[in-house]
N, C-alpha and C positions, 0 to 999 in steps of 0.2 A: 336940751332934752331927746327923750325918746322920741322916735320917728309915728309907732305906736302907743303915744296915750292914751290913757282911759276918757270914755267920750261919756259924757253926760245921756239920759233920757232925751234931752233936749235937745243934743248935737245930733245922737242919734237921726230924730227924727225931724230935723232939718236935711238932713244928709239924703233922708229916702221922701223927703217932701211928702210927711201924711203927718197926723196929731201923735203927741205922747199917749194921748188914748189907744190907739192903734198899734204904740211899740208894747203900751200894757199888756197889751192884747197878744201881740206873737209873742213875748215871754210866757205868759199865761198857757198857750197853745206849743212852745217848748220850740216855736220854729226858729228862734234869734235866742243864742247864750249870752249869757250875763251873767256877773257874778254883783255881790257886793262887800263893800265896804264901809261897816257900821251898819247904819240902816240905808244907804246909797245905793242904786243900783249903780251899775259901770258896766264899758262894753271895752272891748278892744276892738280894733278898724278892722282886725282878721272875723273876729266875730260878725260884723255890719258887710266884709268882702263874701263872707264864706254865707251867707243869708240871700244876699243878692245873687252870687253865683248860684245857687241852690233854685231860687225864682226863674231866672233868667231859662233852665234846664226845665221847669216843671210849667209853666206856663202853655204848652203844648201837652203835656202827659199825666196820667194821673198822680198825684201824690205821692211818693213813696210811703208805705206802711211801715209804721213802728212794732217791733215785735215786743210779745213777752214770751222766754223761751219756753214760759207753761203754760202757752195760752192754745185752747182749742185751735187756733186758725195753724195750727200748726200739724192737727190730723189729720189722714189721708183724704176722708170724707169730705175736707171742707173746700168749697169749691173757690175762696180767696185765699187758698195755701200760694204764699208766692213761691215763685222759681228757682228763687236764689235769694237766700239769706243770709247777709253780712254780718258780722259780729267782731265788733273793734270802736275802741272812741276817738280814732283821729278824725278829724273835718277830711281830710282829702276820703275817705271813705264814704263821708256823705256826699260826695261828688261825684264819685265811681258808680253811686246807687243813682245819681238822677242821670249820669250817661246812660245807665241802661236802661232805667227808666223810658229815656228817650230811644230807645232802639227798640223797644217794644217788649222787653223782662221784665215782667210782673219781679220788685223785690224789696226786700222785707230789709229793715236796720234795727240791729239788737244791740245796747252799751254797754257788753259783758269787758272784763280785763281780761288780758291774755290766759291765764292760766282757766278762767272760766269757757272761755272760749273752745281752747282747743280741748276741754270734757265735753262741751255741747253738741262740737263737730264727731267726739267720738258715737256722740250718743246718737248723732243724724238730727238732733237740733238746729244744728245752721248750715251752709252749704261753703262756710269760707271764714275763715279765723283768724285776726287778724293780732299780730305778739309780739312783745319786746322782750323778752323773759333770759337773763343771762345767767349762766349756773359757775360763775368766775372764768370760764376759757373763752366762752361761743355764745352764739346769743340763739336763741328757739331749737333747734336738730335736739336735743338732749332731753327736751320737755316734751315734744311730740313721742320720740322714742316710749317715754315712760307712760304718758299720759294717752295715748294714743297705743296700744299695742297689738303687736300683729296686721294692724294696720300701716299702707304704705300709701305714703302722704307727699307731696311737694311744695316746695314753700318757694315764693317766689316776691321779689323784693320790692317794694314799695319806695324807702326811702332809709337813710342814712340821720342821727341827729344826736346832738352834744347834750347829754346829762350831766348835770352841775349840783352845785349849791345855788341859793334865791341869797342870799344875806341883804342888809339891808344897804343904803346906798353910801359909800363912801369906806362900805365894813368897818365897822367902830370895833368892832371884835376881833381883828385880824386875824376869819377866819382863814387857812389855806387848801386846808384836803381834809382828807379822814382823817386821820390824828386828831383831827381838832373834837372827834367825839367822845373822844377817852375826861376833856375838860367837864369840871363840875359846874362853870359858868355859862353851861352853854343849853340851848331848850332849843327844841326840832320840833318841826310837824312833820306828822308822816300819813300815809294813805294806806286803803285797805286792804286785807289779806287777798293773795292773788295778781295786786300791780306787779308793773314792771316795776315802778318805782321804791315800790315796797321790797323784794326782793331781792335788790340791786341792794339798797341800805341792809338786810338782814342776812346776805352776804358778807359783806363789810366789816359788820360788827362782829362777826364769827371768827373774821380773822384778823381783828384784832382783840379777840380776847373778850367782847363784851356782850351783855345780854341785855337783851331791849326794854326789861324793868329799869335797869341803871341808868338811863338816861332820859332825861325830864323833856317831857310833850312826844314822847314815843307812842304814849295811846292816845293821844288826840288825835281823831281820824279827819281830812279833810278830802272832798269830794273831787278836786280837781287838781291839774297846776295850777292854776291860774287863781282859786282862792287861796293854795299855799302861796304863792305866792305876795297875792294884797293880804294877806297874814303877814308877811312878813315886813311891808311892807309899811304897815300899820303898828308895828311893834308889838304885836305878839308872839314874835318866836325869832330866836337871830337865826336861823337858818334851814332851806326845805331842799330836797330836791326834786328836779323837773325837768322840765326842757328849754336847751336858750330861745330859743322863738317864744315862749312866752315871757321871758326878761327882756324882749323888747318889745313888749306890747302896755308895757306898765313903769309911769317914775317909781321912784322911792326904792328902787332894789338893783344890784348888782349878781352878777352871775361869775362863779367860777367853775370851770369846764374841767370833766373830771373824767369822762368817761362815752367815747362814741359808741352809740348805740343800732345794732341793725331792726328796723322796723318790718315784719315780711306778713306778708298773707298764707294763710297753707290751707292747701285743697286737697281731699282724697285725690289720689292718683285714677281712681277708677271711675271721675267724676269728669275729668280730663278732656273728655271728648264730648263732653253733654253740651248744645248749641250755645243756651245763658252762657257756662262759664268760658267760652273759646270767643263771645262774643266780648265776655269778660278782656279776658287778655289781648285781647284785638285795641280794644281803648285808652287799656295801660301803656300800649307800646304806641300812639298813635299821638302824634308831634299836638294836636288840638287839647287834647287831656292834659300834657305836658305841662305847655303853654300857659294854661288855665290854673295847674297848681302851682306853678312856681310863682304866680302874680302874688298871692297872698303869703303861703305859708312856710316860704322859708327853711324849708328843710332840702337836706340835699340826693336830690332823683337821679343820680351817677348810676345806679343801675335799675332804675323803675322798668320794672314788667321783665325783668331779667331770673331765669330758675338759679334760685342759689342752692337748692336741695333737694336729689330725694333721701328718704328715710324711710 
């Protein structure tokens, strides 16, 4: 059994020493992540650890504001405009936001894909955009050039993580790699346009001379790696693309590693001297921050806080 098995609502309530109704309220407010298998709500240990980490940092600070990038909160006249808005979907960014909040920086979070995040950064709707976008040779730099034309930007590394296939435990279809997408007995799941996993899949299909419409399940869009992995475990599809870390959180699936991806945050160079950004960089390079995220997230942080490129 995998160390990060799925947890029931009662098990999470027991861990947090609260009632089940409190857990449902946390789900409703978006304060703890969960997923569904059929009608049952399930959690991973990482979900619980992330909630505990956020709660520990929020006890003496105001909560991090979730931002709609079209919200009037982003207008210059609003007194509630955050000093720093972080775009991206990794839980590490949630922990980073809470560290910043504790340092006195008013932070906003918006959960955009990498593609959407870079466009929002170009449009000055966010200050930091996280991405893991592959162009067939490298990660992120070509997308920054294309989506932020004429803007000098700096890429700071967060982590490296392995992307691959989620398959049912035991790999009953004997799936080995990208070539198996040519098989007519394979059903897949997909992510929405602009996500790193969707871009990686489309690039590989192009190399194989395939179009998305020819792949069973290509048009079935899932909200997250967790929901895809749960669906594969439940027999709804034969494979889905996601990160290795999620495969450790759930019984019923195996993982086939295919590509190590680089996960960076992108900042306009003109913003580097701003005090909130300087505090963010200090946190990224701090021992305390590294120790906390290594504890539960399972990614490779060998270049955490390192400047990868200037584009």
